[in-house]
N, C-alpha and C positions, 0 to 999 in steps of 0.2 A: 446419578446425582448432578444437579446443576447443568451448566451449559454443555458439558461433554455428552451427557445423556440426551439433552435436547437436540444436539447436532446429530446424534445417532438416530433418534426418532425421525428427524427431519429428512435425513438422507436415505434411511432404510438400509444402511451399510452393515455388514457383519465384519467385525474387526478381530484381528489376532496378531500375534507376534511372528507369524510364519516368515515374513519377508524382512525381519529386522536386520539380518546380516547383509542383505542386499543394499539397504538404504543407509545404515549407520556409518559406513566409511565416508559418506558425503559430508559428515560433520567436520572432516579435516580436508575437504576438497574445496578449491577456489577457482576462480576464473583466471587461469594463467595467461590467457591471451590479453585480456584487459589489463592485467598487472604489467605485462611486458610493454604494452603501448604507453602506459603511464611512465615507466622507466625511460623509454626511448624518446618520448615527446615532452611530457610535463616536467620531468626531473632535469631536462637539459636546457630549458628555456624559462623565462618568467611565465607565471600562470596565465596572464592575459594573452600573451602571444601564442602559447600552446593551445589555449581554448579556441582562439581565432583560427589557427591552422586546422584543428580537428573539425571545427564547424564547417570549413570549406570542404573537407572530405565527406562529411555527413550529407551536406546539401548537394554536392556535385558528383559524388562517387569516386571510387579509386579503381584504376585498371591495373593489370599486370605490368604495364609499361611505365607507370608513374614512378618517379624517383622518391620512394618513401621507405621507411624501415619495414623489414619483413613482417614485423608484428602488426603493423597497420594494414598491410595487404591481407594478412590472415584474418584480422577482425572483419574487414569488409568483404572478403571472400565468403565468410559465413553469413553476415547480415544482409548482403546484397543478393544472396541466393535464396530463392523462395522455396521453403520446404514443400515436398509433394503433398503433404496432408493439409496445406493451408486452403481455407475456403473463405474468400472475402465476403460472401453473402452471409455466412454464419457470423463473422466478425461484426457485420452491420447490425444483426439482430442483438448481439451483446451490447453494442454501443447504444442502441435504441433503449434497451432496458435501463442502462445507466442514466440516460438523459430523461426518460419519461418518469423516473423515480424522483425527479425534482429535488426538493430540499431534504426529503427522507433519505436520499442517497448520502448527503453530507452529514446528516445526523448519524447514519449507520457507520460511515467511515470514522467519524470522530469518537462517538460514544460507545461503539461496540468494537470495531476493528482496531483502532489505535489504542483506546483505553484498555481493551481486553488483552492486547499484546503486552502491555506492561506487567501483566500477571506472570509472565514467563521470565524468571530472573536472568538466565544466561543470555536470552535474546537481546536484553537491554544493554549488555556490557559495552558493545561498540558505541552506543549513544553516550554512555557515561564517559568512555575513553576519548571521544571526540568533542566532549564538553557541550553536549546538546542542552544541558540545563542552563549553562551560561548564555548560550545563544537565545534560549527562550522558546516557549511554545508557539508564539506568534510566527516566528520564522519557520519552525518545523511544520506547522499547519499550512502555511503559505506554500512551502515547497511540495508538501504531499498533495495538496489541492492542485497546484500547477501541473504536477506530473499526471495525476489521475484524470483531470479534465482533458488534458492535451492528448492522452492516449485513448480516450473513449468518445471521440467525436467522429463524424462521418469521414471515411477515407484517411483518417489520421495516420494509420499504420502502413500505408503504402510507402514504398521506398522513397526516401528523401523528404517525405512529408513531416508535419510537425510532431506527430506522435512517435514516428520512427526516430526523429532527432532527439526527442526527450528520452526515449529508451536507451539510445547509445550514450548520451551524455550521463544518464543516471548510472549506467554500467561503469563508465570511467570514474565517476565520483566514488562509487563503491570501491573500485580498485585503488584510487588515490587514498581514500580513508583507510583501507586495509593496510597498505604499505606504510602509511604514516603511523598507524597504531603499532605495527611491528617494530618500527624504528624508535618511536618516542615513548612507548608504554611498556617498560621492562617487566611490570608485574602481570602482564597478560597471562592467564592460566589456560594454556592451549588444551591441556589434557581434559579439563572439566568444561571449558567454555567453547571448545572447538576453535578452528581458525576464525579470525575476525571476519564477519560477513561471509560465512561459508555457504556452500551450495544448499545444504539441508535447511539452514535458517532462512535462506532466500525462498525456498519452496514454501515454507510455513508462512512467510510474509505474503506470498502471492496467493496462497489458499485463503488468506485473510481478505484479499480483494475479490475472491470468487465465492467460495463456499460460505464463509462467515458473513460477508456482505449480503449475500442472497438470503441467508437465514434471518438477518436483521430486517431486511425489507419485508420478508414474510411475517415477522413478528409485528411489524408496523402496518400490516393489513394489505400488502401488495399481493395481487394474483399474478404469478409468473408462469408464462406458457413454457411448454417443453422446448420449443424452438429458441426462446429467449435464454433459457437455462443453458442449452447446448452452446448458444452463441457467446454467453458470458464466459464459459470455461474456455472456449476456443480463442476468444480475444486474449485472455490472460495467458493461455498456453503460448500464443505467438509473442506476446510481450516478454514472457519468460525466456523464450528462445532467443530473442534479440538481446536480452540481458546476459546471455551466456550461461543460463541454468541448463544442466544436462537434460536431454529430452525425456529420459527415464523418470525424472522427478516431476514432470508436468502433467497433472491429472486431466482427464477428458470429461469427467462428470462428477456429480456430488458424492457418489458412492466411493469412487476411486480417491477423491480428495479427502474424504473422511478417513479412509484406511491409511493414507499417507500421513495425515495430520495426527492420527492416533499414535503411530509409531514415533513421530517426532516429539510429541508431548511427553512420552514416557521417559525422556532423558532431561526434561526441563523441571527444575524445582520451582515451587510457587513464589510469589512476590517476596522481595526482600526490601531493605531500606531504600535502595536506589529506585525500585519500582514505585514506592510510595511517593518519593520526591518527583518522579516523572509524572505520575498521575495527578499530583496536586498542581504541578506547573501547568498541565493541560486544563485542569478545572479553572485555575485562576486566570487563564488566558482571556476569558471574557471580561475580566475586571480591568485589564491593562490595554486591551485592544481598543483603539480610538474610533473604530467604525461607528460605535454608538456614542452619542454626544454626552448623555447624562449618566451620572452614577447609578441612579435607580434602574435605568434601562440595562446597564451592564450587570448589576446584581440580579436582575430578573432573568437575564439570559443565562447566567451561571446556574441559577436555580433550575431552569428548564433543562439544561444539560445534565445536571445532577439527577433529575427525575428520569431522563431518558437512560442514563447509565444504570440506575437501579432496575429499570424496566428491561433493558436489553441484556445486561450481564446478570449472573446469578448472585445471590446474597453473599455467598462465601467469598467470591472474587471481590465484591464491593467492600466487604469487611477487611480483607487482606490489604486492599489498596487504600483503606481508611477513607472511603468516600463518605462525606457527611450524611447523616440521616436527616432528612427534611420532611416536613409535614405535607400530606396530600400528594405524595410523590407519584402515585399511579394516575392521578387525574389527567395531566397533560398528555402522557403517552396514549392513554385509552381514548381520549377525545381525538387525538391525532389519527389513531388507527381507524376510528369510525369515519372521520372525514376522508381519509385515503380510500376506504371502501366505497363510499358514496361517489367520490370524484372519479374513480375508475369506472364506475357503472354509468355515469352521466356524461362524461367528456370523452370524445373520440381519442383513439390512441395517437393519431398524428398530431392532434392539438396538444396532447400531454407531452409528446416528445418536444414540440416547438417551445412550449411554455417552460418545461424543465430545463432545456438547454439555455434559454434566456436567464432563468433564475440562477442557475449554476455559474454562468459566465459573469453575471452581476456580482456574485459573492467573490469570484476570483478577481475581478477588476477592483473591488474594494480592498482585497489583500494586497494587490499590486500597488495601489495608491498608498497604502499604509507603509509598505516596505520601502517605497521610493521617497516618501515625504517624511521619514522619521529617522530616529537613531537606532531602529531595530537591526540594522546591519551589524 
């Protein structure tokens, strides 16, 4: 039924509950190293000074001789050490898939990965606890896009480069959020929801950036080579490693990812009231985002995102999230798919990579401009 069945068909994976006991403890497992860094640095200074200090370590490295807390040394011992399995050539292929997918990549991230994630009720609880609704979807989209683009460019994940920096900073943001939730949110239901931003939920999120993302591109007409597929999983495996996710939880291919995802979804109830609020905040982002000047343009963009959401997610998910039913909703995605197929056949791969990178960077700079020049902070 629905997307789960489509993912199974797409990956060809055979799923079972055989490894459930191996994975389920990670629902209560967190990145203790990141948490200790936040206690030692962020909780002992003002946020700006702490961020500046950590930025220096990220960009310049930390050696055993540096006078820094043991937790900081531990964090950088791990992240500055290149795992034996890492293959930069494969990462490059994954980055190229992300870039050459052009705006289809951003549609996939928004209307399938992000929106589909809202259907898992427990996964959303940290967003609600950290008041993501108050901060608004423009800010969340801007941050997600910033992170995704910066870790998927050429050479981005080499040590001290921009993607590496984004991964470490995101890791510390997760730790900061987790410790803040534990401190300020007495109603957190650990038994049912797991630890805030736990390792198992993190795995599911990163499978969203690999397996689910790739499935979405496939639905939108992309032809993905075996090398690109391997590269995409390898890229996100390394990002996950930098984020402190245990290596056991980082899948190498779509079959493994599907099996891991299947186990995780078994403990997640479907959308609740919070899910619906988050979904509608994302839908309405187009109406409040000043990137487009006129109201009719914004309404049209919202309509196109609604069409893509119905096309990429299954009907049951859309109904649970109360996505509005709109007329002619299959037309735009089907036209888009046809155009993608023709574009892939007629334009060279190198040209598509260059064009896709430019288009994605343009969207990111629009979001940066909006966040700097408005009250969205």
